N, C-alpha and C positions, 0 to 999 in steps of 0.2 A: 769571146770576151772582149777582144780588141775592138770589134765593131760596136759593142755596147758602150765602151768608154768613149769612142770617137763620137758616137751619136749623142751621148750626154754632154760632151764638151761643145758640140755644135748647137745644142739647145740653150746653153748658158748665155745670157745676155751680158753685154759689157755694162759698165757703170753708166755710161752715157745713154745707152739704149734703155736701161732700167729707169733712168730719170725721165726720158722721153715717154716711156710707157706710163709712168706714175702720173705725169702731167696730163697725158691724154685721158687716163681714167678719171682724173679729177674734173676735166672738162666735161666728159660724158656724164659723170655723176650730177654735175650742175645742170646739164641739159635735160637729163631725166626729170629733175625736180621742176625746172621751169616749164617743160612740156606738160607735166602733170598739173601745174598750177595755172598756166596761162594758155597752153596750146601753142601750136606751131606758128600761126599767123601773128600772134602778139609778141612772141619771143624775138629778140634782136641780138645780133652779134656783139654789139656794144655791151648789152646787159650780161651776156655770157662771160665776156672778158672781165668785166668789173666784178662779177660774182666769184670768178676763179682767182682774181687778183693778178692778172697778167695784162700786158699791152695787147691791143687789138691786132697789131701786126704779128705778135707771137701766136695768137689764136689762128691766124690765117696760115701760119707755117704748119699747123697740124691739120686744118680743114680749110679747103679752098673756098667754101661757100656755106651759107646757112643750110642749103639743101643737103650738102654732103655731111654736115654736122648732124642734122636730124636723122639722116639715113644711117650713119654710124651708130647713133644712139639706139635706133630701132633694131639694127642688126645685132648689137650686143645683147639687147633684151631677148631677142629670139634665140640667140645662142645659149643664154642662161636657161631659157625655157626648155630647149633641147637637152641640155645637160641634166636638168631636173627630171625630165621625162625618161631619159635613158638610164638614170640612176635608180629608178623605181625597181623594187624587187620583182623578178620574173614570176614569183609565186602569187603575186597579187592578181585578182581578177580584173578584167577589162574595165568594168564599171568603177571599181575602186581606184584604178589608175587615172581614169578621167576625173573622178572627184578630187584626187590628189593634185592634179594640175590646176583645177579651179581653186582649191584651197590656197595653193601657192600664189596664184595670180591675185586673188583677193587680198591676201596679206601684203603683197607688194603695193597694191592699190592703197590700202589703208595706211601704209607707211609714208605715202606722199611722194613716192619715187617711181610711180608707174607712168612712163611716157604715154601721152594720149594717142591711142591708135587712130590711124587716119580713116576717115570715112570716104565714101566714093566721091564726095564733093570737096575734099580737102585739097589745098594747093600743093601739098607735099606728096600726094598720091603718085603723080607722074614721076617725080624724082625717085621715090622708093622703087617703083616698078622698073626704073632704069638702072638701079643699083644691084648688080648681079649677086653680091654676097647676101643681101637681104632676101632677094627672090629665092636663092638656093636654100638658105636656112629655113625660110617659111615653107617651102615645098617639102623639106625634110620633116618639119614638125607636123605639117598637115597630113603627110603620109602615115606618121606614127599614130596620130589621133584618129585618123580615118580607119586604120586597122582596128583600133580598140573599139571604135563606134560600131563597126561591122560585127565584131565578136560579141559585144553587149546586145546587139539586136538579134543575133542568132540564138542567144541564150534566153531572150525574152526580158532581159533586165532593162532594155530600152525598146521603145515601140518600133517594130520593124516597119510600121506604116509611115513613119516619118522619114523623109529623104535625108540621107546622110549629111548633105550640105546644111540643112536646117539645124541639125544637132551640132555640127562643127562650128557654125557661125554663132550659135547660142553660147557655146563654150568660150569662144574667143571674146564675145561681148561682155562676159562676166569680168574680164580684166579691167574694163573701164565703166563698170556699172555704177551710175550715180546713186543707186539705192544704198550702196555702202557708205557714201558720203553723208546722205541724209540720216541714216541710222547712227553713224558715229557722231554727227553734229547734235543729234537729239540727246545723247548721253545716257540713254536707258540701257544700252547693251555694251558689253565688252567687245573687244576685237574678236575674241574667240567665238562669242555668240554670233556676231555679224557674219563671220566666215561660214559657220555651220548653217545659219539661216539662208544665206545665198546659195550654198551647195544644195540644201534641201529643196528650195524653190526651183532651182535649175533642173534637178533630176527627178524630184518627186512631185513638184507642183505645189498647189495650195490647198489640196483637198484634205490633207491631214497634217496636224501640227507636228513639227519635229520634236524628237525626244529631249532635245537640249533645253526646252522651255519648261 
């Protein structure tokens, strides 16, 4: 019991630390939105500081560069994805777990707070691959999804003829799928409809209309 009490007290942040964490979260929330709206190359540190309402010098006290700021934003997103995936019921089938991850990602995308994922040509790509927390979390998420993909292929719910990497990257791509933006902008579908349409086309293709229509 004494160890439990000690452990709890160690985890409790001081008021100053809580304030620091609160401001850092506000910064990353702003970065997520700007990355979603403009992308990494067009986002500036001056813009982030102005949006948060702090001096640029204060921003640099939290993040030493634009690269480290974007890397922290992407790392937090992957951590949230990991928490979501790990929180799914163990009684769910592998395919339903994969669909749940896609639903979660598309909803974040539709909310306008999904940081644009880097392409192989992005100038942030090198910075991310040099940021160990990001690489570690991404490897953890990839391992979880890869295991579910393998299980779904074994049961025939996903085609075993498809390389696992193709399925994995297709799932990752749904988080920044512009189809969601076009459908939302058209106004003909609700967010719930868009989520289910993208999940359907991702896993069942276009041969048969989804039951939600």
